[in-house]
VEXDREN-2710 file (C-alpha; in Angstrom, 1 decimal):
% VEXDREN-2710
k/r/px/py/pz
1/UNK/85.0/125.5/88.9
2/UNK/83.8/122.3/87.1
3/UNK/80.4/121.1/87.6
4/UNK/80.4/118.2/90.1
5/UNK/79.5/114.6/88.7
6/UNK/76.4/113.3/90.6
7/UNK/74.5/110.1/91.1
8/UNK/71.7/109.9/88.5
9/UNK/70.3/106.5/89.1
10/UNK/70.8/103.6/91.4
11/UNK/70.1/100.1/89.8
12/UNK/69.8/96.9/92.1
13/UNK/70.9/93.9/89.9
14/UNK/69.8/90.4/91.4
15/UNK/71.2/87.3/89.8
16/UNK/71.7/83.7/90.9
17/UNK/74.3/82.1/88.5
18/UNK/75.1/79.2/91.1
19/UNK/73.7/78.4/94.5
20/UNK/74.0/81.6/96.0
21/UNK/71.8/84.8/95.4
22/UNK/73.7/87.9/94.5
23/UNK/73.0/91.6/94.8
24/UNK/75.0/94.0/92.9
25/UNK/74.5/97.8/92.9
26/UNK/75.2/99.9/89.9
27/UNK/75.5/103.6/90.3
28/UNK/75.0/105.8/87.0
29/UNK/76.3/109.2/87.0
30/UNK/75.8/112.6/85.2
31/UNK/79.0/111.8/83.2
32/UNK/77.8/109.7/80.1
33/UNK/79.4/106.1/80.4
34/UNK/80.5/106.7/84.0
35/UNK/79.2/104.2/86.5
36/UNK/80.3/101.9/89.3
37/UNK/79.5/98.7/90.7
38/UNK/79.2/97.5/94.3
39/UNK/78.5/94.2/96.2
40/UNK/75.4/94.3/98.6
41/UNK/75.0/90.4/98.9
42/UNK/73.3/89.3/101.8
43/UNK/72.2/86.0/100.2
44/UNK/69.8/84.8/102.9
45/UNK/67.8/88.1/103.0
46/UNK/68.6/89.3/99.3
47/UNK/65.2/90.8/98.8
48/UNK/65.1/93.0/102.0
49/UNK/68.7/94.5/101.0
50/UNK/67.3/95.4/97.5
51/UNK/64.2/96.9/98.9
52/UNK/66.6/99.1/101.3
53/UNK/68.4/100.2/98.6
54/UNK/65.5/101.0/96.2
55/UNK/63.1/102.3/98.7
56/UNK/65.6/104.3/101.0
57/UNK/68.9/104.6/99.8
58/UNK/68.2/105.6/96.2
59/UNK/66.1/108.7/97.0
60/UNK/68.6/109.8/99.6
61/UNK/71.5/109.4/97.2
62/UNK/70.1/111.0/93.9
63/UNK/71.9/114.3/93.0
64/UNK/74.9/113.9/95.2
65/UNK/78.3/114.3/94.2
66/UNK/80.1/111.1/93.7
67/UNK/83.5/112.3/95.0
68/UNK/82.2/112.6/98.6
69/UNK/82.7/109.0/99.6
70/UNK/83.3/109.4/103.2
71/UNK/80.4/112.0/103.6
72/UNK/78.1/109.5/101.9
73/UNK/79.0/106.8/103.9
74/UNK/78.7/108.5/107.1
75/UNK/75.4/110.1/106.5
76/UNK/74.0/106.9/105.0
77/UNK/74.9/105.1/108.4
78/UNK/73.1/107.5/110.4
79/UNK/70.4/108.7/108.1
80/UNK/68.2/105.6/109.2
81/UNK/68.7/106.4/112.8
82/UNK/69.1/102.7/113.8
83/UNK/72.4/101.3/112.5
84/UNK/75.0/98.4/112.1
85/UNK/72.4/95.9/111.2
86/UNK/73.2/93.4/108.1
87/UNK/70.6/94.6/105.7
88/UNK/71.5/98.4/106.1
89/UNK/75.1/97.7/106.2
90/UNK/75.0/95.4/103.0
91/UNK/72.9/98.2/101.1
92/UNK/75.3/100.9/102.1
93/UNK/78.4/98.7/101.2
94/UNK/76.9/98.4/97.6
95/UNK/76.9/102.1/97.3
96/UNK/80.2/102.4/99.0
97/UNK/82.0/100.0/96.8
98/UNK/80.6/101.5/93.3
99/UNK/81.7/104.8/94.6
100/UNK/85.5/103.8/95.0
101/UNK/84.9/102.0/91.7
102/UNK/83.9/105.5/90.0
103/UNK/86.5/107.2/91.7
104/UNK/89.3/104.8/90.5
105/UNK/87.8/105.0/86.8
106/UNK/87.9/108.9/87.1
107/UNK/91.5/108.9/88.2
108/UNK/92.4/106.2/86.0
109/UNK/93.7/103.9/88.8
110/UNK/92.8/101.0/90.6
111/UNK/91.2/101.3/94.1
112/UNK/94.3/99.6/95.4
113/UNK/96.5/102.5/94.1
114/UNK/94.1/105.1/95.4
115/UNK/94.6/103.5/98.8
116/UNK/98.1/103.8/98.7
117/UNK/99.6/101.4/96.1
118/UNK/100.5/97.7/96.1
119/UNK/102.2/96.0/98.8
120/UNK/102.4/92.7/96.7
121/UNK/101.7/91.8/93.3
122/UNK/99.0/89.0/94.1
123/UNK/97.4/87.6/96.8
124/UNK/97.7/84.1/98.3
125/UNK/94.4/82.4/98.4
126/UNK/92.8/79.4/100.5
127/UNK/90.5/76.9/98.9
128/UNK/87.9/74.4/100.6
129/UNK/88.6/70.7/100.7
130/UNK/85.5/68.7/101.8
131/UNK/84.5/64.9/101.8
132/UNK/82.5/62.4/103.4
133/UNK/85.4/60.8/104.9
134/UNK/88.9/61.6/106.0
135/UNK/90.3/59.7/103.1
136/UNK/88.3/61.7/100.6
137/UNK/89.3/65.0/102.3
138/UNK/93.0/64.1/102.1
139/UNK/92.5/63.3/98.4
140/UNK/90.9/66.5/97.7
141/UNK/93.7/68.2/99.5
142/UNK/96.2/66.3/97.4
143/UNK/94.4/67.4/94.3
144/UNK/94.4/71.1/95.2
145/UNK/98.3/71.0/96.0
146/UNK/98.8/69.4/92.6
147/UNK/97.0/72.6/91.3
148/UNK/99.4/75.0/93.3
149/UNK/97.2/75.8/96.4
150/UNK/99.5/76.0/99.5
151/UNK/96.5/77.1/101.8
152/UNK/93.7/74.5/102.2
153/UNK/90.8/74.5/104.7
154/UNK/89.7/70.9/105.5
155/UNK/86.0/70.1/106.6
156/UNK/84.4/66.8/106.6
157/UNK/80.8/66.4/105.8
158/UNK/80.1/70.2/105.8
159/UNK/80.0/72.3/108.7
160/UNK/79.3/70.3/111.9
161/UNK/80.0/67.3/110.0
162/UNK/77.3/64.7/108.9
163/UNK/76.3/60.9/109.4
164/UNK/76.7/61.0/113.1
165/UNK/74.5/58.3/114.9
166/UNK/71.9/60.2/116.6
167/UNK/68.6/59.4/118.5
168/UNK/66.1/61.9/118.1
169/UNK/62.8/62.4/120.1
170/UNK/59.6/61.6/118.8
171/UNK/58.1/64.2/116.3
172/UNK/61.5/65.8/116.1
173/UNK/61.2/68.6/113.5
174/UNK/63.1/68.7/110.3
175/UNK/66.5/70.4/110.1
176/UNK/70.3/70.1/109.7
177/UNK/71.1/68.0/112.7
178/UNK/74.5/67.8/114.1
179/UNK/76.2/66.3/117.2
180/UNK/78.6/68.7/118.6
181/UNK/80.6/66.2/120.6
182/UNK/80.7/63.8/117.9
183/UNK/81.9/66.7/115.5
184/UNK/84.8/67.3/117.8
185/UNK/86.0/63.8/117.8
186/UNK/85.6/63.3/113.9
187/UNK/87.2/66.4/112.9
188/UNK/90.5/66.0/115.3
189/UNK/90.8/62.5/113.9
190/UNK/90.2/63.9/110.1
191/UNK/92.6/66.8/110.6
192/UNK/95.3/64.2/112.3
193/UNK/94.8/61.8/109.4
194/UNK/95.0/64.7/106.5
195/UNK/98.1/66.2/108.3
196/UNK/99.9/62.8/108.3
197/UNK/99.1/62.3/104.7
198/UNK/100.0/65.5/103.2
199/UNK/102.9/66.6/105.6
200/UNK/103.5/70.0/106.8
201/UNK/104.5/71.8/103.7
202/UNK/100.8/73.0/103.2
203/UNK/99.0/75.0/105.4
204/UNK/95.8/73.5/106.8
205/UNK/92.7/75.4/107.9
206/UNK/89.6/74.6/109.8
207/UNK/86.2/76.3/110.2
208/UNK/84.1/75.4/113.6
209/UNK/81.4/78.0/112.2
210/UNK/80.5/79.0/115.6
211/UNK/78.7/75.7/116.4
212/UNK/80.3/74.6/119.6
213/UNK/79.6/75.8/123.2
214/UNK/82.3/78.0/124.2
215/UNK/83.9/75.5/126.6
216/UNK/83.8/72.9/123.8
217/UNK/85.5/75.3/121.3
218/UNK/88.2/76.0/124.1
219/UNK/89.0/72.2/124.3
220/UNK/88.9/71.9/120.4
221/UNK/91.4/74.7/120.0
222/UNK/93.6/73.0/122.7
223/UNK/93.4/69.7/120.9
224/UNK/94.2/70.8/117.5
225/UNK/97.1/73.0/118.5
226/UNK/99.4/70.0/117.7
227/UNK/98.5/69.9/113.9
228/UNK/99.8/73.4/113.5
229/UNK/96.9/74.8/111.6
230/UNK/97.3/78.4/109.8
231/UNK/94.3/79.1/111.5
232/UNK/91.1/77.9/113.4
233/UNK/88.0/80.0/112.0
234/UNK/84.9/81.2/113.9
235/UNK/85.6/79.2/117.1
236/UNK/83.0/81.2/118.9
237/UNK/79.7/83.1/118.0
238/UNK/79.8/86.9/118.2
239/UNK/77.8/86.6/121.2
240/UNK/80.4/84.6/123.1
241/UNK/83.6/86.5/122.1
242/UNK/84.7/87.4/125.6
243/UNK/85.6/83.6/125.8
244/UNK/88.6/84.4/123.4
245/UNK/90.5/85.5/126.5
246/UNK/90.2/82.0/127.7
247/UNK/91.2/80.3/124.5
248/UNK/94.2/82.6/124.0
249/UNK/95.3/82.1/127.5
250/UNK/95.6/78.3/127.0
251/UNK/97.0/77.5/123.6
252/UNK/98.7/79.0/120.7
253/UNK/96.4/78.0/117.9
254/UNK/96.1/80.9/115.5
255/UNK/92.4/82.1/115.5
256/UNK/90.3/83.8/112.8
257/UNK/87.2/85.7/113.5
258/UNK/84.6/88.3/112.1
259/UNK/82.4/87.0/109.1
260/UNK/79.3/87.6/111.1
261/UNK/80.4/91.0/112.6
262/UNK/78.3/94.0/111.9
263/UNK/79.0/96.5/114.9
264/UNK/82.6/98.0/115.3
265/UNK/82.3/97.1/118.9
266/UNK/82.4/93.5/117.8
267/UNK/85.9/93.8/116.4
268/UNK/87.7/96.3/118.1
269/UNK/88.3/95.0/121.4
270/UNK/89.5/91.6/119.9
271/UNK/92.2/93.4/117.8
272/UNK/93.1/95.9/121.0
273/UNK/93.4/92.9/123.1
274/UNK/95.5/90.6/120.6
275/UNK/92.9/87.9/121.2
276/UNK/92.8/87.0/117.6
277/UNK/95.4/86.7/114.8
278/UNK/93.1/87.1/111.6
279/UNK/90.2/89.6/111.3
280/UNK/88.0/88.5/108.6
281/UNK/84.8/90.5/107.9
282/UNK/82.4/90.0/105.1
283/UNK/83.2/93.6/103.4
284/UNK/79.4/94.2/102.4
285/UNK/78.4/93.0/105.9
286/UNK/80.5/95.6/107.6
287/UNK/79.7/98.3/105.3
288/UNK/82.2/98.4/102.3
289/UNK/85.8/99.5/101.3
290/UNK/85.6/102.4/103.6
291/UNK/85.2/100.6/106.9
292/UNK/87.3/97.9/105.7
293/UNK/89.9/100.2/105.1
294/UNK/90.0/101.7/108.6
295/UNK/89.9/98.2/110.1
296/UNK/92.8/97.1/108.1
297/UNK/94.9/100.2/109.4
298/UNK/93.6/99.6/113.0
299/UNK/94.4/95.9/112.9
300/UNK/98.1/96.7/111.7
301/UNK/98.9/98.4/114.5
302/UNK/98.1/95.5/116.9
303/UNK/99.9/92.8/114.5
304/UNK/96.4/91.3/113.4
305/UNK/96.2/90.2/109.7
306/UNK/93.5/90.2/107.4
307/UNK/91.5/87.3/105.8
308/UNK/88.4/88.9/104.3
309/UNK/85.4/86.6/104.0
310/UNK/85.2/85.0/100.5
311/UNK/82.8/82.2/99.8
312/UNK/80.5/81.9/96.9
313/UNK/77.9/84.2/98.5
314/UNK/80.4/86.9/98.0
315/UNK/79.4/88.2/94.7
316/UNK/82.5/88.5/92.1
317/UNK/82.3/92.3/92.5
318/UNK/82.8/91.7/96.2
319/UNK/85.9/89.3/95.5
320/UNK/87.4/92.2/93.1
321/UNK/86.9/94.6/96.3
322/UNK/88.6/92.0/98.6
323/UNK/91.6/91.7/96.3
324/UNK/92.2/95.5/95.8
325/UNK/92.3/95.6/99.7
326/UNK/94.5/92.5/99.9
327/UNK/97.0/94.1/97.2
328/UNK/97.2/97.2/99.3
329/UNK/97.6/96.7/103.1
330/UNK/100.9/95.4/104.5
331/UNK/99.1/93.3/107.0
332/UNK/97.3/91.0/104.5
333/UNK/97.5/87.1/105.6
334/UNK/95.4/85.1/103.1
335/UNK/92.1/85.5/100.9
336/UNK/89.5/82.9/101.0
337/UNK/88.6/82.0/97.4
338/UNK/85.5/80.2/96.0
339/UNK/86.6/78.8/92.5
340/UNK/84.3/80.6/90.3
341/UNK/82.3/78.8/87.5
342/UNK/82.7/79.6/83.7
343/UNK/79.4/81.1/84.0
344/UNK/80.6/83.7/86.7
345/UNK/83.5/84.8/84.6
346/UNK/81.1/85.3/81.5
347/UNK/78.4/87.4/83.6
348/UNK/81.2/89.3/85.7
349/UNK/84.3/90.3/83.0
350/UNK/87.3/91.1/84.8
351/UNK/86.7/88.7/87.9
352/UNK/90.2/88.1/89.1
353/UNK/92.1/84.9/88.2
354/UNK/94.1/82.3/90.1
355/UNK/97.6/81.0/89.2
356/UNK/99.6/78.7/91.0
357/UNK/97.7/79.6/94.5
358/UNK/98.0/83.4/93.9
359/UNK/95.1/85.7/93.0
360/UNK/95.8/88.3/90.3
361/UNK/93.9/91.5/89.4
362/UNK/93.9/93.0/86.0
363/UNK/95.2/96.7/85.1
364/UNK/91.9/98.2/84.7
365/UNK/90.8/101.3/86.9
366/UNK/88.4/101.0/89.8
367/UNK/87.6/97.7/91.0
368/UNK/88.5/96.1/87.5
369/UNK/85.3/94.3/87.0
370/UNK/82.0/94.6/84.9
371/UNK/78.7/92.8/84.5
372/UNK/76.8/91.7/81.6
373/UNK/73.5/92.7/82.7
374/UNK/71.5/91.0/79.8
375/UNK/73.2/87.6/81.0
376/UNK/73.0/88.1/84.6
377/UNK/69.1/88.6/83.8
378/UNK/68.8/85.1/82.4
379/UNK/69.6/83.9/86.0
380/UNK/67.1/85.4/88.2
381/UNK/67.1/84.7/91.9
382/UNK/65.0/82.0/93.3
383/UNK/62.6/82.2/96.2
384/UNK/64.0/79.6/98.6
385/UNK/63.8/79.1/102.2
386/UNK/67.5/78.0/103.4
387/UNK/68.0/74.5/104.9
388/UNK/71.5/74.5/106.1
389/UNK/70.9/77.5/108.4
390/UNK/68.0/75.5/110.2
391/UNK/70.5/74.0/112.4
392/UNK/69.5/71.7/115.3
393/UNK/71.2/69.8/118.1
394/UNK/70.2/66.0/118.6
395/UNK/67.2/66.7/120.6
396/UNK/66.0/69.2/118.1
397/UNK/66.9/72.2/119.7
398/UNK/67.6/75.3/117.4
399/UNK/71.3/75.9/117.3
400/UNK/73.7/78.4/115.8
401/UNK/74.6/77.7/111.8
END
């Protein structure tokens, strides 16, 4: 019987080639030259994830057989006793994705082929059109359309909008202020304008980013229905998901939810009750390819499609993992895409490419992506305190970001 290939070392690679701090896990094995990469990016708490991997998961993993992906995932999840938190989930995800990468390399197959093979040759993506005015947003949409994109998310002034006239109380603390009611008025006006300018041949999306009170999110979902969005994203915070029953009962606006989810109890009932149309977890937030595969199969049984989270604070390795899932499962909807820089492509050889609105994988085994560690080291993660997540209402009250 051949000797099992085991995990010999666990490396954490932190790098920041752009605005987002990225965490990559590299598993080295007892087979010379065989290693795997995974994304463990929780950019707001990047050093906590790195510590969890180095101080807790690494001692647990050394010497374990790389073939036992299911056993390692399940034991990693319960080994810390408390589970389903973002730091641990991201740490486990990095390991899980790296193990799938290794298995694909050993088999000489892509992860997509390991899962069952392609359902499609490429994945439709959506990109983000923002601007400080409705005219600027429409111009950005037209520019993306000219590049071949057919799915475009429209925002104005960032999440929650900017520039609303607000009267703050004396001694109001600093923060990212926004006015929820003014946001509703501005965004509806913007979406109406953009739709009138670009017609219905392009699919428009919009992200509330959980910033509205549930009753106002319900009203917004009803008001925006006439503009035929492809989906309305994160209408509610995870704490408020029971309100989806009311939204679903009063309008036909397609709904997408999930990027903040950690616990299976957050997504299971939404799928089972058919209260959403797209499930869009952050693959590293939920724990990796192993649980994402299970959710995709589960969602398919209820007619819910996938739209995995894919902003710039998903690492290129995470985007490669997203694409492998997109190509495989039959209930794929659309993939968020962040327009990588030339530096991203240099640090991460094999990063997927877009052509005419479609995202293509290469023919390499595993996840099909690598990392130039020397180049990544030239862009270390910075110590920062996030500003945009210090969100406040006009009176200074902390609000969900």
